[in-house]
N, C-alpha and C positions, 0 to 999 in steps of 0.2 A: 258493185259494192260485195266486198268474198267476206264469208263469213264463219266462224272461229270454225275450229275442228269440235270440237265442247265445247255449248252453251252456258256450262253450269259449272261448276265448279263449290267442292269446300272440303275447309281441312279439315279435320279431327286431333287436336292437341295431343300428346301425348308424353311420358318425362316416363322414364327409368326403363328397365327389363322388357314389363309385362306387351309395349307392342311386339316384339319376338312371334307374341301367338293369331296375330293378324299380321303381322311384315313376312312369317315367312310363306314358300309359297304352296303349301295345302291348304293354303289359308286363298288367300290371293285373289286363284287362279278360276275357284269358287263360283266368289263374292262376283268377281268381276265377270262372271257367265249368269249368275244366276240377275245379276242386276244389272247387266250387256253398260257395264260403267265405266276408265278408266282405275282399278289406283296404283300409283306407286306413294311410295315413302320420300321424305324430307327431314332433313337432320329437327324440325319442328312436328312432328305426323304426318302421318298419313293424310294423301292430295284423294278424294275422290272426285271423276270429273265425267261428262254425262248431260245426257236430258235430268232436266230440274228430279223427278221426283224420285226417277232408279237413283241418283245421288246421296237424295237424300234416306231412302231406306236403305240405302246400305253403307251410310251414316250412322243410320243404326241399331245401326247387326256388327260396325263398329267396334261403337261404343258399348252393344249390347259382349261384344267379348273381348274386348280388354276391362270392365267388371268381372267378369266370371273370373279369368286372369287373377285376378289382384283381391279375389273374395280367394281361392284357393292360393294362392301368399300367404291371404294374414295366418287363413286359418295354417292350413305346413307350418308357420312363425309359431305359433300359438302351441300348436301338437311336441315345439322341437321344446319349445321352454315347457312348456306344466312336464318333458318325461324328465329336461335338466334339471332341472335347480325347483323343484316345488309350482306349486300353482301361486301364477301369475293376474292370472286375469281373473274378473269374478266370473 
């Protein structure tokens, strides 16, 4: 009986450029060290491997970082729209 190198994995799906916040080396290495997991990018998202609890905690952190990146992007877009052509958003 052989044991798998990573007993648990979790995929965090993403779309668009917001994943660069998480996939960038400045973010992946600290997350891997903080939670003791392996994080890698795939075509459909971020794959986190390791023990179950650390993987799930790391996934929450990844979701949090993606949410922050999307919120900052929306805020920037709203500012550009309101500065350029008048207020569109109430």
